[in-house]
Structures are given as structure tokens and as C-alpha cells.
N, C-alpha and C positions, 0 to 999 in steps of 0.2 A: 554442134553447139552454136547457139546464137550469140553474136557479138554486135552490139550497137555501135553507132558512130559517136564516140565519146569525146566531147570538147571540154571536159572538166579542167579548171585552172589548177587543181591540186587538192588532194591526191589525184594524179592524172593517169591517163591511159599508159599502159606498159606494153612492150612488144609481146605479141601473142606467143611467139616461139619461146620467149623467156618464161612466161607463165606456164607453158606446157612442160618445159624442162623441170621447173621447180615442182610442179604437180607430181611428176613421175618420181621425184626424189624425196618427196615430203615425208612419207611414212618410213622409208628405209633408205637412208642416205648411203649410196654407194656400197650396198650390201654389208653395212656395219650392224644391221639389226636394230638400229634406233634412228630416230629423226634427228636432223641437225638441230632442231629446236630443243632436243634433250641432251645435247653434247656440251661438254665444258668449253668455255671460250679459250681455254689454254690447251685444248686438244690439238693433235697434229692436223686434223681435218680443218678446224677453223683457222689455224695458223696459216695453212696453205691458202685458204680463201682470202685472208687479209693481205697476204703477200702478193697474191695474184692481182687483187683489186688495186693495190698500191702501184704495182708495176704497170698495169694496163693504163691507169689514169695518167701516170707520168709520161708514158709513151705517147698517148693521144695528145697531150698538151705540149710535148717537147720540153718537159721540166728537167733541169739538170740535177746534180747531186746536192745542190744547195737547198733544194726543196724537200720539206717533210710533208707527209700526207697523214692526216688524222681522221678517224671516223668517230664522231662524237654524238652525244645526245643533246636534246634541248632545243633543237631547231635554230634557224637563223636568228630568231628573236633573242635567243640567249647570247649569240655572238655579238649582237649590238652592244651588250654589256661587257662581254669577255674581252673583246678587242680593246675597248677603252680602258678597262681595268689593267690590262697588261702594259699599255703604252702611255697612258696619260696620268698626270697629276696636276696640282694647282699651278705649277710653274711650266707646264707644257701645253701646247696647242696643237690641234689637228684641224685640217680643212674638211668641211663636209659640203657636198653638193646635194641640195634638196630638190628632188624631182618627183616626189610622191609620198604616199603614206608610209611606206617602209623606210625610206631614207629619213623622214621626219621622226619616226620612232627611234631610229639609230641615233639621231641628234639628241633626243631627249635622254637616252641612256648615257651618252658620252658626257653630257653636261654634269652628270653626277660625279665624274671622276677627274675632269680637267677642263680645259678651255676649248670651246668650239668656235671656229671661225667659219661662218656660212659663206662659202664661195659663190653660191648662187641659190636662189629660191624661186621655184615656179608656182608657189602657192597662190599668189594673186591672179595667176592666169589659169587656175584650176588644173594645174599640172598637165597642160596640153602641149608643152614645149620642152625640148631638150636643148640645153645651151651649147653654143659653139665655144671653142676655146677662147675667143675674143671676149666672151661674156663672163668669163670666170675671173675671180679675184682671189688672192691667196695671202695668208699670213706669212710673215717672215719666220724662218726656222721651224716650220710645222713638222711634226713627227711623221705624219702621213696625210694623204688626201683620200677621203672615203667617198664612194659613189655606189649607187644601185644601178646595175647595168640594164635591167629590164623591169618595167613597172606593170605588174599583173593587173592592177585595178584600173588604171587609166589607159593602158595600152600604148605606152611609149617605150623607147629603147635607144640607148646610145649606139650609134652605128659603128663606132670604133672607140678605143680608149680615150678618155678626156686627158687634157694636160693636168699634171699633178702639181704644177708650180714648183718643181724641183724636189718634191717629196714623193716617196714611193706610194703607189696606189694600193688602197685596201678596198676590196670589192665584195658587195653582196651580189653574187651571181646566181642566186637561187633559180630564177625562172628562165634563164637562157644559157645556163652552163652546158658546155659541150655541144652547143648548136653551131659553133664556129670556132676557128682558131683564135688564140689570144697571144698578144705580144708579152710573153712572160717576163721579159726584161724590165717592164714598167711596173711590175707588181711587187709588193712586199708580202701581201696576204690576200687570199681569196677564200670565201666561204659560200656554201650553197646547201640549202635544204634539198634533200634528194627527191622529194615527192612530186616534183614537177617534170623534170627532164632526165632524171638519173635513176630512179628506183622508187620504192615505197616510202611512206612516211615512217619516221623513226630514227633516221640517221642524218647527220649533217657532216658534209665533207669540208675539211679545213686544210688548205695548203698554205704553208708558211715557210718563208726563207729563214734559214739559220742566220744569215747575215742581217736580216731585219730584226730578228730576236735580240741581236746585240743592243738594240735601242730600247729594250724592255726597261720599264721604270725600276728604280732601285728599291722601292718600298716592298714590304712583304706582300705576297699575293696568295690568297687561299689556295691550297694544294690542288684541288680539282679544277680550279679556274686558271691555273698556270699552264700555258702551252708546253713549257719544258717538261712538266710532269708526264704528259702523254707522249712526248717524243722519247723520253728516256726508257719507258716501259709501258706495257699494257696495264694501266693503273687500276681500272675497274671494269666490270662486265660491259662489253660493248653491245650495241644492238645487233646481235649475231645474224638473225635472219635477214634484216634489212641490208647489212653489208653483203651477205650472200647474194641477194638479189641485185645489188649494185654491181657486183663482180660479173654477173651474167649480162647485165645491160651493157657494161663496158665491153665485154666480149662481142656482143651483138653490134655495137658501134664499130668496132674494129673490122668485123666481118663485112659490114656494109661499105667499108672503104674509108673509115675515119672521118674527121671533122670536115675536111674539104668536100667530101661526098654529101654531107648533110647541109652544107651551105647551099649547094645546088638545089637539093630537094626542098629545103625550107624556103628558099627564094621562090621556087615554082609554086608552092602552096600559098605563100603570102600574096604573090602577084595575081594568082587566080582569084583569091577572095577579095582583095582590095579592088581588083578590076571590076568585079561585080558591084561592089559598093559605089564605085565612082561613075557608073553608067549614067545615073541621073540623080535626082534629089529624093527618090523614094527611100533609099538607105543613106544615112548620113554618118560619115566618120566623125569621131569625137575629138581627135587631136590633129595637130598640124601634120601634113603629109611627110615632111622631112623627119618627124619624130616618131613615125609609126613603128610599132613593134612587129616583128616577124614571128612572135610567139603567142601574143594575146591580141586578137583583132577585135576592137570595140566599135560598135555603131548603134545608132538610134533609128527609130521610125517616128512617124508624125505624132503618135500619142502613146500613152502607156497602155491603153486598151488594145491598140494595134500590136504593141509588143507582146502583150499577154496572148493574143491570138497567134502570133508568130511562134511563140514558144510552145503553145499547146499543139498546134498543127505539126510543128517540127518533131515533137516527141512521138507523135503517131507514126512518123516515118523513120523512127529509130535514130533521130538526131537529138542527142541529150546533152544536158549540162551547159546550155547556152545562155542562161540567165546571167546578166551582168552582176558585178559585186553589189552587195546590199547597200553600200554607201553611195553608189552612183547610178544604179539601175541600168537600163538599156540591155543590149545584147553583147555577149562576149564569146568568141570562139577561140579557145586555146589550142594551138596547133603545134605542139612540141614535137620533138624528134619522132616519137612513137605514134603520132597521129598520121595515119597513112594518107597518101594523095587521094585515094578513092573516097575517103571520108570527106575531104574538102570538096571534091567534085560533087558528091551527094548533097552537101550543104548548098553549094552554088546552084545546083539544079532545083533544089527546093526554093531558094531565094527567087529564082526566076519565075517559078510557078506562083509563088505567093504574091509577087509584084503584079503579074498578069491578072490575078484574081482580085486584087485590092487597090490597084493604082487608080 
């Protein structure tokens, strides 16, 4: 079976071994005579999957018993609203660090429910910069400090957790989740759409501290938007197959050596690709070097015509999904956990040949 080198930003490439395992079980799940897609979400089979995924995720992150794990629908974009709806009102404020399109969308939603204090905005600099802690300002008595850890469109990433100004961190970790360890003590809540680094589209993972939930606002919250609803019981039908896939991806991460192992390989992939970009001015990185993402590598060529030629010729060599986001253009290589080193090597080899031909 042919597999191309897939650099899609999301839905993104998945581990081949996980896809093969799922394919074998798709029609007849563990000799039950039915597919998992046809089973009740309250069956023993799905209950086991949910419990395994929860346990594996907490083990990988080193999350203690104060943490709850939820598998929800609606994507990270829904969490922009749900986080604010659970914790903000007109008398409460949250800090928001604006480093890209997704964080600005989160700010827009939060403004509907309470007060937003913008601790930093990189908009005037075309979101090419990630602030140091010295550049951040905070509101007094903020309920939380929100940030987006990795920015898929512009190709920037926080290299470590930012200062929260005394408030617990709330993080949209969608595009670098489980690519490295986290300092869990700094967080109150983490959410991540699975379709980039964790599984297929359709499920959003939310980790929330019970102690952070004590700060939940006192006003009534619609039942399905209340985090406590989903902690107390399996309230509605979850995205069963997506969670099933997430469980196998988590198992794959464990088998590969956990998050520290992926730090090493992700650094190797990023160093290889950025090293090729930095050789001369033929390829030009789009953000400050200190802000570069290890998940989404963005660069430009001299002209849009040259970029179109690059994309066309790359596709002929099975290097696909390299077109930059429609809002910014250029080239973008997304090199998440499941993007193998040999794919990055193939891309670098092509970049060298394309430069030699067109420089």
C-alpha cells in the first residue's frame, strides 16, 4: 500500500500501525460480531476504551487525581466559548495572550461572557513573535491566564509555559499536545482538538482540575456546557470511534517511549528542516527564530509563482499538503509526532534539488 509523505496541518497524518490495527478491527471488533461503530457508548467495550484512554493520558502527562479527563465534541473553537462561560461574568476578568488567529478568536468569545485583559498582542507584528515573560502584563485578581501554545497558521510556539501572573494557565494545546512534557502544576485547564497530534477529527480532549472548578461562576450554566456535567457521568453520546483512535495513539506514544522520546525526535525533525531553510536566502522563514514552532514550519520563496512550482513538483514526489494557510500563503510543513523522520528527510532532499534547479 502506497503512503505519501503527508504534511497536513490537520486532520493530520496518523501512525500507520494505529491505522492498520483499526482497519483489522473495523468490521468485527474483538470477535463481537459487530463494529465498534455499531456498539452502544455505554457498552463494556466502549467503557474499557474510555477508561484506558483516560488512564494513558494521565500517565503520559503525570496528571494526579485532581485532574479530570473529558472527551467532548465541538472542537477547540467550542472550548473558546465554554471556558469563558464556565469561569467569567461581568465582574470577573481573565488574562489572554494574543499570539495568533486562534487566540484572537478565543478572545472574541470570552468578551461575550466577561472581561478580557490582553496581556500581550502580536497582531501588529503579524504574529511573528512569542513574548517573553517580561513582555506580559496582567490584570489583578484574574481568574485564569489563557494562551495558545502553538500557532498552526503563522508557525510560532511557546518554548515553555508563560507566566500566568499568579493565575492558573488555561491552554489551547491543540497543535502541539503530547509533543513534549508539561508542567502540570501551572495549569487549571488544557484543551486540544485531536486532529493534529492525537487522533482523528471529531473529539476534543479537555483536562480540568477539580480545584480549578471551584472557581466556576455562580450563575446557571447550560447543562451540556457545564464541565461538571461531563465529570459526573457520561452525559451524551461521545465521538466513540474518535476516542477509540485516540486510545490507540496514546498506546503508540507509550510504546515509543513517552513524551521525552518525542522531544528528541521532534527536535531532530525541526532542526533538519530549519537548517535547510537557513542555508541561504532561497527559502525564508516567516517568524523570529526564537519563536519558531517545532510542529508547523512555515517559509516563503521569492514569488508566489515559485511557490506554486514548488508545491506542484513536490506533489509529484509524494510530498503533499505543503500549501500554507489560505490567510497567509507560502509553504507550511506540519511535522507532528506521527510525521516520520524519513518524511522530513525526503522533504529536505527535494528542497535541495529545487534550490539547485531554480536558484
